[in-house]
C-alpha positions in Angstrom: 104.4 55.6 45.5 103.4 54.0 42.3 102.0 57.1 40.6 100.2 55.4 37.8 98.6 52.9 40.0 97.4 55.6 42.5 95.9 57.7 39.7 94.2 54.6 38.2 92.8 53.7 41.5 91.2 57.2 41.8 89.6 56.6 38.4 88.3 53.1 39.6 86.9 54.6 42.8 85.1 57.3 40.8 83.6 54.7 38.4 82.5 52.4 41.3 80.6 55.2 42.9 78.5 55.7 39.8 77.7 52.0 39.3 74.0 51.2 39.2 74.4 48.5 41.9 75.4 51.4 44.2 72.9 54.0 43.3 69.7 52.3 42.3 68.8 50.0 45.2 68.6 52.8 47.8 66.0 54.5 45.6 63.9 51.5 44.9 63.9 50.6 48.5 62.2 54.0 49.3 59.4 53.6 46.7 56.3 51.5 46.5 55.3 49.9 43.2 52.1 48.0 42.7 50.3 46.7 39.6 51.8 46.6 36.1 55.2 48.2 35.9 57.0 48.8 32.6 60.8 49.6 32.3 62.2 51.7 29.5 65.8 52.7 29.2 68.4 54.2 27.0 72.1 54.8 27.5 75.5 53.0 27.9 74.4 52.0 31.4 70.8 51.1 30.7 71.2 47.3 30.5 73.3 47.3 33.7 70.6 49.5 35.3 67.8 47.2 34.1 69.6 44.2 35.6 69.9 45.9 38.9 66.2 46.9 38.9 65.2 43.3 38.2 67.3 42.0 41.1 65.9 44.6 43.6 62.3 44.9 42.4 59.5 42.8 44.0 56.6 42.3 41.7 55.9 41.9 38.0 58.1 43.8 35.6 58.6 44.0 31.9 60.0 46.4 29.4 62.7 47.3 26.9 66.0 49.1 27.1 68.6 50.1 24.4 72.3 50.2 25.0 75.5 50.5 23.0 77.0 47.5 21.2 78.9 45.3 23.6 77.3 47.0 26.6 74.5 44.5 27.1 74.1 42.4 30.2 71.5 39.6 30.7 68.1 40.4 32.0 65.2 38.0 32.7 62.1 40.0 31.9 63.4 43.2 30.3 64.4 43.0 26.7 67.8 44.5 25.8 68.6 45.9 22.3 72.0 47.1 21.2 72.4 50.0 18.8 74.9 52.5 17.3 76.8 55.2 19.3 77.8 58.0 18.8 76.1 58.0 15.4 72.6 56.5 15.4 71.6 53.4 13.5 68.6 51.5 12.5 68.6 49.4 15.7 68.1 52.6 17.7 65.0 53.4 15.6 63.6 49.9 16.2 64.0 50.3 19.9 62.4 53.8 20.0 59.5 52.7 17.9 58.9 49.7 20.2 58.9 51.9 23.2 56.4 54.3 21.8 54.1 51.4 20.8 54.2 50.1 24.3 53.6 53.5 25.8 50.6 54.1 23.6 48.8 51.3 25.4 49.5 52.4 29.0 46.7 53.1 31.4 46.2 55.4 34.3 47.0 52.6 36.9 50.3 51.6 35.1 53.7 52.7 36.2 56.9 53.3 34.2 60.5 53.3 35.4 62.7 55.0 32.9 66.5 54.3 33.1 68.5 57.1 31.5 72.3 57.4 31.1 74.8 59.1 28.8 74.7 57.9 25.2 70.9 57.7 25.2 70.6 60.6 22.6 72.2 58.4 19.9 70.8 55.1 21.1 67.2 56.3 21.3 66.9 57.6 17.8 63.6 58.0 15.9 63.7 60.8 13.4 60.9 63.3 13.3 58.4 63.0 10.3 60.1 64.1 7.2 63.7 63.4 8.4 65.5 60.2 7.5 68.0 58.1 9.5 70.6 59.1 7.0 69.9 62.8 7.5 70.3 62.4 11.3 73.5 60.4 10.9 75.1 63.2 8.7 74.0 66.0 11.0 75.2 64.1 14.1 78.6 63.4 12.5 78.9 67.1 11.6 78.1 68.2 15.1 80.5 65.8 16.8 83.4 67.1 14.8 82.4 70.8 15.1 83.5 71.5 18.7 79.9 72.0 19.8 79.0 71.4 23.5 76.7 68.5 24.4 74.0 71.1 25.4 74.1 72.5 21.8 74.2 69.1 20.1 71.3 67.8 22.1 69.2 70.9 21.5 69.4 69.9 17.8 68.8 66.3 18.5 65.7 66.9 20.4 64.1 68.9 17.6 64.9 66.2 15.0 63.4 63.4 17.1 60.0 61.8 17.7 60.9 60.5 21.1 63.4 62.8 22.8 62.9 66.2 24.4 60.0 65.1 26.6 58.1 63.2 23.9 58.6 59.8 25.5 57.1 61.2 28.7 54.1 62.6 26.8 53.6 59.1 25.1 53.4 57.4 28.6 50.5 59.6 29.8 48.3 58.9 31.7 50.6 56.3 33.4 52.8 57.5 36.3 56.4 57.7 35.3 59.7 58.0 37.3 63.0 58.6 35.6 66.3 57.4 37.3 69.1 59.3 35.5 72.9 58.9 35.7 74.3 62.2 34.6 77.0 62.5 32.0 76.6 66.3 31.3 78.1 69.3 33.0 75.6 70.9 35.3 73.5 67.7 35.5 70.7 69.2 33.4 68.0 66.4 33.2 66.8 68.0 29.9 70.3 67.4 28.4 71.1 63.9 29.7 70.2 61.6 26.7 68.3 64.6 25.4 65.7 64.4 28.1 63.2 62.0 26.7 60.9 62.4 29.8 61.7 66.0 30.6 60.1 69.3 29.6 62.3 71.1 27.0 63.4 74.7 27.4 65.0 74.8 23.9 63.2 75.6 20.7 63.5 75.1 16.9 65.2 78.5 16.7 67.8 77.4 19.2 68.5 74.3 17.1 68.8 76.4 13.9 71.2 78.8 15.6 73.5 76.0 16.7 73.8 74.7 13.1 74.5 78.3 11.9 77.1 78.9 14.6 79.1 75.9 13.5 78.5 76.5 9.8 76.7 73.1 9.3 74.6 73.5 6.2 74.0 69.9 5.1 71.8 67.9 4.7 69.6 70.7 3.5 66.5 68.7 4.4 67.4 69.1 8.1 67.6 72.8 7.8 64.3 73.0 5.9 62.6 70.9 8.5 63.8 73.0 11.4 62.8 76.2 9.7 59.2 75.0 8.9 58.3 72.6 11.7 55.6 73.7 14.1 55.4 70.6 16.4 57.4 72.0 19.3 58.8 69.8 22.1 56.7 69.8 25.3 57.3 72.9 27.5 57.0 73.5 31.2 53.5 73.1 32.4 52.4 70.6 29.9 49.6 68.6 31.5 50.8 65.3 30.0 54.0 65.6 32.0 52.3 66.1 35.3 52.7 62.4 36.3 56.4 62.4 35.6 59.1 62.5 38.3 62.8 62.8 37.3 65.6 61.9 39.7 69.4 62.2 39.5 70.9 59.1 41.1 74.6 59.5 40.1 76.6 62.6 39.2 80.2 63.6 38.5 80.4 65.4 41.8 79.6 62.3 43.8 82.3 60.4 42.0 84.8 63.2 42.5 84.0 63.3 46.2 84.6 59.6 46.4 88.0 59.9 44.7 88.8 62.8 47.0 88.1 60.7 50.1 90.3 57.9 48.7 93.2 60.3 48.1 92.9 61.7 51.6 93.0 58.3 53.1 96.2 57.6 51.0 97.8 60.7 52.5 97.4 62.9 49.5 95.6 66.3 49.7 92.7 66.4 47.2 91.6 69.7 45.6 88.4 69.5 43.5 88.6 72.1 40.8 85.1 71.6 39.3 82.7 68.9 38.2 81.6 71.1 35.3 84.7 71.7 33.2 83.9 72.3 29.5 85.7 73.7 26.4 88.3 72.5 23.9 90.2 69.6 25.5 93.7 71.0 24.5 92.9 74.4 25.9 91.5 73.0 29.2 94.8 71.1 29.5 96.9 74.2 29.1 94.8 76.0 31.8 95.1 73.0 34.3 98.9 72.8 33.6 99.3 76.4 34.7 97.3 75.7 37.9 99.4 72.6 38.6 102.7 74.4 38.1 101.6 77.2 40.3 100.6 74.8 43.1 103.9 73.0 42.8 105.7 76.2 43.4 103.7 77.0 46.5 103.8 73.6 48.2 106.6 73.2 50.7 109.2 70.5 50.0 108.2 68.6 53.3 104.4 68.7 52.8 102.1 66.1 51.4 101.5 65.7 47.6 98.4 67.3 46.1 96.0 65.9 43.6 93.7 68.1 41.4 90.5 66.5 40.5 88.0 67.6 38.0 85.0 66.3 35.9 82.8 67.7 33.1 83.0 67.1 29.4 85.6 68.6 27.0 85.2 68.6 23.2 87.5 68.4 20.2 87.2 70.3 17.0 88.5 67.7 14.5 90.8 69.2 11.9 93.2 66.3 11.4 92.8 62.7 10.3 94.0 60.9 13.4 92.3 58.8 16.0 91.5 59.8 19.5 89.0 61.4 21.9 88.7 64.3 24.3 90.5 62.6 27.1 93.6 61.5 25.1 93.7 64.9 23.4 93.6 66.6 26.8 96.5 64.4 27.9 98.6 65.0 24.8 98.1 68.7 25.1 99.2 68.5 28.8 102.3 66.4 27.8 103.3 69.1 25.3 102.9 71.8 27.9 104.7 70.1 30.7 107.6 68.7 28.5 108.7 66.3 31.2 108.3 68.5 34.2 109.4 66.6 37.3 106.9 65.9 40.0 103.7 65.9 37.9 101.6 62.9 36.8 98.1 62.9 35.4 95.3 60.7 34.1 92.2 61.6 32.1 89.5 59.0 31.3 85.9 58.8 30.3 84.0 57.1 33.1 82.1 55.0 30.5 85.4 53.3 29.5 85.4 54.6 26.0 87.0 57.8 24.9 85.6 59.0 21.6 85.5 56.1 19.1 88.6 54.3 20.4 88.7 51.2 22.6 90.3 53.0 25.5 89.0 55.2 28.3 91.9 57.7 28.2 95.6 57.9 29.0 98.2 58.5 31.6 101.3 60.7 31.6 104.2 61.4 33.9 107.7 63.0 33.6 109.0 59.9 31.8 106.3 60.1 29.1 107.9 63.0 27.3 111.3 61.5 27.6 110.1 58.2 26.2 108.4 59.8 23.2 111.5 61.7 22.5 113.6 58.6 22.6 111.2 56.9 20.1 111.5 59.8 17.8 107.8 60.8 18.2 106.8 64.5 17.8 103.8 65.1 20.2 103.0 68.4 18.6 102.5 66.8 15.2 100.3 64.1 16.7 98.3 66.8 18.4 97.8 68.8 15.2 96.5 65.7 13.5 94.1 64.9 16.4 96.0 61.6 16.6 96.3 61.2 20.4 95.3 57.6 20.5 98.1 56.4 18.3 100.6 58.6 20.2 99.7 57.1 23.6 99.5 53.6 22.1 103.1 53.9 20.9 104.4 54.8 24.4 102.2 52.3 26.2 100.2 54.9 28.1 96.6 54.1 27.1 94.1 53.3 29.9 91.8 50.6 28.6 89.4 49.1 31.2 86.7 48.3 28.7 83.1 49.4 29.0 82.3 50.2 32.6 78.5 50.1 32.1 78.0 53.5 33.8 78.8 57.1 32.7 79.3 60.3 34.7 81.5 62.0 32.2 85.2 62.7 32.1 87.5 62.1 35.1 90.8 64.0 35.4 93.4 63.8 38.2 96.8 65.6 38.3 99.1 64.4 41.0 101.6 67.1 42.1 104.7 66.3 44.2 106.4 69.3 45.8 109.5 70.6 44.1 112.7 69.0 45.6 110.9 66.1 47.2 112.1 62.6 46.5 110.3 61.6 43.3 
């Protein structure tokens, strides 16, 4: 078996399952749309989603979506704007302002299709009154480096926004609105995906303040002052202006893991899905999963099939060094340090959107030879890990996985292939 090729194929199968061309048409074919239909969208997959909607929608359609730079695909009637991610920029403000302007003119007989995917929180960025774009950029950067979970980060984002946390849904009233969401968050909470622009919000200003206090984020002071004094809460359950809104999950990490498991089974490998909701520090999650892999390797008989451990979710990194990397490469580097060339174990960890953190790669691959290669090159993986420099480590040993933007996003994908002890490697 070509271990790297097999693991990469599992990743490709997981990504394919979440592609808009797979998950949008069945939904559209079950719905009836008449009259004026507007499309809004935000996320790394939004342009891809919009293109699929155009291909499968019968009738007049128009609208606007915002996606990450270099994630645009051509659409005929739906405008596509590109903006900054993971830190918001002015293009995101322009897109959000245009959507709210269009929404303000909607009538009761109009319909809105809202296409939401991971990354929408940064891309659909319109600061609340009294907050500047620069304030949001600084607070976002601080949160991303703090080790905060996406649920915590987005509770802050929603309360610094004029469009997220259900506010876009409110703006579309009295038109009917349906949201098609590709989930990139553990637990598939619609209120967290892209900060839930069309979903009632269960968090409060106090929750946002507590997140900043927890991670000792004290600047810019204008943000803290705003959160402590603001009274314009996000819409809550039962808000009458959200009564015409329906929200649907159309792709999730679990569906992608199931597809990968099926592929593994057909290849003669036993799949074990650990969880689609793994969270925590990337390096600590790696340590836990190494222990699981080693224990399974001990238990599996030498003449039995290989096993692959699959998991999804979203890990985080508390940045203390000055290196380059993301959660998936940090996870892989921590795993390499723990395994130290253990025979019979290979692994891959990639972000299904094709971009891990701020690098140009999705993640990385390791096997028994990876540690030996790094040693022969005089590389110290512990030092790279301490400096949060996982990207450069894997670049030096030729183990980065770089498919480019996949135009979808169902979070991280991890697979650990375990061959029984004593079996021919």
